[in-house]
N, C-alpha and C positions, 0 to 999 in steps of 0.2 A: 271172650265173646266171639262167636261163630261170625263168619261174613255172610252165611246163609241166613236170611229171615225166615221166621215161622210163617207159613201160608195159612190162610183161614181154612176152616174146613169146608171142602166144595160142596158137601151135603147140606151144609147150613144156609146156603144162599135161597133166597125166596124166588122160585122160578115159575113164571106164569106161562111160559112157551116150553117147547120140547128141547130146548138146548142142553146138550151133554156136556158135562164138565169133568175134566181131567187134571189131576195134580201133576205139574211139569215133571216133578221129581218121580212120579211112577213111570212117566214115558223115558227118563233119562236116567235109569238106575245107577249107572257108573258115576254119576254127578257132573259128567263132562258134556256129552254131546250126543244125540241120536240122529239117525237118518229116516226121513219120511218120505215116502213114495207117492206121488199122486200122477195119474194117467202117464206113468213111464218116466217122470221127472223126479230126480232125487233132490230132496231139501234136507238142509241141515239144522236142527234145532240145538241150541247150545245156551247153557246157563253161565253167565258171566260171573266173575269174582264178587261183583256188585249186587248179584242176586237178580240181574236182569235177564230178559230172554231176547235171544237174537235167532231169527229164522232167515237163512241164505239159501240161495239157489245154487 
């Protein structure tokens, strides 16, 4: 059994607003971490072994 949980299909969510949905695993293709830049600040998005997301500056 994998530690990574299956995520629901992001397209299946009933959206009444213009919220964009991304699967975290698409943002983190290597399965570990990805850097995200906003206004010159770099943040790290990481998937833990327990399948949780952590965003740090």
